[in-house]
N, C-alpha and C positions, 0 to 999 in steps of 0.2 A: 873457429868454433868456440863458443863461450864454454869455459870449464865448468864441470859439475860442482855444485855447492850443496852439501848435505841438506841444510835447512830448506833451501828452495826446492830440492828435489822431494822432500816429504810433502811441501805444499802442493807441488805438481801432482804427486801420487794421490793425495786425498782429493784434489779437485777432479782428477780423471775418473776416480771411483764414484764421486758424487754425481758427476754429469751423466755418467753411463746409466744411472738408475732413474733419470728424469724422464717422465712419461707425459708431463703436462707443462703448460705455460706458468702455471702457478707454482709448480715445483721448481721450474727453471728460475723463477724470480727469487725463490728462497736460496738457491745455490749462487745466484748472483750476489744477493745481499751477504752471503757467508763470506765470499772471497774478495768482493770489490766495494763493500761498504766503506764510505769515506773515513769513518772513524776507527772501526775495528775489523774491517775485512782482512783476511789473511794475506792476500797479495798486497794490500794497502800497507799493512804493518810491515811487510818484508821490505817494501821501498823505503819506509821510515827507519829501518834498521841500519841504512847506509851510514848515517851520521855517527853510529856507535861502533862501526868497524875500525880496526887499525888503519892508518893512513895508507900503508902499502897494499891494503886489500879494497879499499873504498872503490876504486875505479872498476875493478872486475866484479865485486858484488853488486854494484849499482847497475852495471850493464846487464848482469844476469837477472836481477830483481825486475828490472823494467821490462826486460824480454819475456819474463814470466807472466808479468801483468798483461802485456799485450797478447801473449799466447792464450791466456784465459779469456780476455775480452773477445778475441776472435773465435775462440771455441764456443762461447756462449751465443755469439751472434749467429754462427752457423747452425747451432742446435736450435736456436728460436725460430730461424727461417724454416727449418725442416719440420718442426712441430706446427707451425702456422700453415704450411702448405698441406699437412696432413689433416688438419682440423676442418670441419664442414664450414662452409661459407655462412655468414650471419644472415639469418632470415631465410635460409634454404629450406625447401620442403623435402622431407624424406618420404618419397613415394612408396616405399616398402611398408610404412606404418599403416595399420588398419584405420579406417575412417571413424571419426567421432561425430555423433549426433549433437548439434548445438542445443543447449538448454534455452527454451523460448518461454518467456512470461506470458501468462494468460490472465484474462479478467476474472476476478472472484465471482463465484456464483451469484452472490447478492448483487453485485454490479450488473451482471448479465440480466437479472430479473428487473432491476431498475431500469435499465436501458430499454428492455422489452416493453414495460409499462409506458415509459415516456414516448417510445415510437408509436404505440398505439394511439395515445391521446393526441400527440402532435399531428398525426394523420387525420384526427377529427377536428383540428383547427385550434387546439389548446396551446397556450404559451406556457413554458416551464420557467418558474421563478425560485429564487433561493433566498434565504434570510439568516438572521443571527441565531446561534444556539443559545446564547445568553439572552434571556427575555425578561420584560417587565410584566408586572401584575396585570396591567390593563390589556395588553395584547394576548396574554396567555390565558386570562380568566375573565376579567370583568367585561370586556367588550363581547366576549362570546357567551353572555348570559349566565355567567357563573359569579354571583355576589360573594362577599367575603365569607358568609356562613355556609357556602357550598362545600361538600365533603371532599371533593377533589383538590381543595386547597390544604387538606390535612398534611401534617409534617410526615405522616407515614407513607404518603403517596408521592409527594413532590420533593425534589432536591433543591433547596434553597441555599443561596450564597451566604457565606459568613460576612463579607464586606460587599457593599453595593458599588457598581461602577458609577462613573460620572454621568449625570443626567443628559438625556438628549434635548433638542430644542423645545420641547413640550414640557420638560421638567420631569420626565419619566425615567426612573433608574432601573437597570437590569438587576433583578433580585433572585433569579432562579434559572435552573436549566430547563428549557421548554419541554413540556410534557407531550406535545403534539405540534405539528407544522401548522395548525389551523391559525396560529398567530400571523402567519404570512398572508392569510386571506384578509385579515383586518388591516395589515400594513398596505396591501395592495388596494383595498377598497378606499383607504383614507387618502391615497394619492391619485386614483384613477376614478373617473366616472363611468357608469355602465355604458355600453355592455361589458361584461367580464366573462372570460373563459380561460381558466388557468389550472395548473397543478403545481403543488409546492412538495417536491421530494426532500428528505433530509434526514438527519439523526435526531432522535428524541430520547428523553431520559425519564425513568420512572424508579421509584424506590422499590425494585423487585429483587427477589433472590435469583441467582443464576442456576437455573435447573433445565429440565428437558423441554419446558414449554415457556420460560420466562428469562429474560435478561435485563439488567438495568439499562442498557443502551441498545436500541434498535432503530430500524429505519421505517419511515412512513411516507406514503404519498397522499397528500391531501388534494381534493379537486373542488372547484367553485365555478358555478355558472350563474350569471345574474343578467336579466334583461326584462323587457315587458313580455308578459304572457307565458313565462316558463312555468311548466306544470309538472305534477308527479309523473305523468306519462313520458315527458322528456327524461326524467331521472331514470325511469326504468328501462327506456328504450336504450339510453347511453350505457348503463351498466350491463345490460343483456349483450349489447354489441361488444362491449369490453371483454366480457366472460368468454364470448365465442372466439374472439381473437386470440386471447391469452391461453385458454385452455384447448377447446376443440369447438368446432363449428356446431356439433351436435350436443354440446353439454346442456344439461338441464339446470335451471335455476329457479329459486323461489325467494320471495321477499317476505320477511316476518316482521310484525310490529315490534318496536323497540323504543328506547328513550335516550335522547341526547339533548342536553340544555340548549344547544345552539341550532337545533332543528326541530320543526313541528309541521307535519308529522315526521316520525323517525322510523327507520326500518334497518334491518340487517339482510345482507344478501348472502344467500347459501347456494352452493354449487353441488351437483350430485357427486358423490365420492368417487374419485378416480381409481381407487383400489378395489372397490367391490362392485362398481356400476350401480350403486344404490341399493344393493341387496343388504348391507350392513356388515361391518367389520370392526376390529380393533381401532383402526385408524379414524374411523368416523364415530366411534363409540356406539356402533351398532344401530345408528339412526339412518344411515344411506345418505346424510347430508353433512356438508363442512362449511362452516361460516367463514366467509373471506373478507367482509368489509361492513362498515356501517355507513349510513347514509340518511338524507332526509330533505325536506324543504326548509330553506334558511328561515330561522325564527325572525319575526319582525324586530324584536329587541336588538338583534345584531345589526340590522339595516339602520336603526335608530342610532346606535353607537358610532356608526361611521358616516352619518349624515345623508343616507340614501332615503329616498321617499318610499316608504313601505307600502303606500297606497297604489303607487305607480309600478314598482318593480317587484318581481318575485325571482326566486333562484333555488338551486339545489347544491348541496355539498356532499361530500363523500370522503372517507378516509380508509386506507388499506395499509396493512403492516406488510412490508417487503418480504420479511422473514416468514410470515405466515403463507404467504403466496408461494414462497420458495419451498417451503415443506411440502405443500400440496403438489406443486409442479414435479418435484423430484421424488416424491414418495419417501420423505425422510421424516422420522418420528422424533428426532432430538435436535433442538435448535442449537445446542453448543457445538455441534459438528462444524457449523459455519464459522466458528471463532477460534477453533483449536489449531488452525493452520497445519493440518495434517495433509501433506502433499498427496498422499495415497488417496485421500478422499476427494481432495480438490480436483485432482487430475482427472477423476472419473466424470466431472461435471464441466470440464473444459470444452469450449466450442471448437 
């Protein structure tokens, strides 16, 4: 039996107390490092002390020190095995825990309304097109019968770019953020011959304050139909059918004369207020009607700008704000609610 050596017995005693307190693998690693670290572990230093012992003690001290180190290694291995056996298996499911409902993402209410509009017009045979949000003066204004002196070009209404982007093949440079998606109608007609039946949804920008009814960025859907023999009756029939599909089959509509530079004649479509059934309330400003979109027959000047024969072809166009329809559909009176990202609000409108 190896004789007891006080220095080694003290190390053994400290180790036994330390390992007795271990309850986790992390704590066990700390104990292993304390006693077996290659540079300053207590058992390691004990072995290194052999060289400093008197010659007649070296053999006995060395045997005892190495025996202690082996004892510590075996004890740590046994303790590690016991802790590993008691630990739950990696990836195991604890069936005693209560279930958790996974969080599911849903489409934003404005996205839902946009898809609803697109589905209605696609069912009518329309194509959906998209285009650039950085637009040039020609497509955004001039080709739509808005000459340089038109008030819509005012710096107070339109967001212009400080630096113009490289010109396209026709030498036109993007100089503003589009104020409507009507520019896509021009781009489409420049590239395609009649007949035309398209809608162009997308973000548009105006120099507006952010309040209950305005926002400097909003979304629109523009529509365009061009062919031989297109009449105002086709326009009214199309938009009445859209209103019946979007709101309710029994919804009442009316057309009011209006003015837009790129249509003649022009009109605005109103629908009966959903909140008061036409009796008058704060939502409809006590008129019983709510304006939802502008429309009209395409102005001959627009056809001339894209090279269409205005004597042969006629057409109609319309534009609707998606936020405006969403306010009416959901009975909301503050447009900012769509942009504040309050999940308590958004989840109420989830599909």
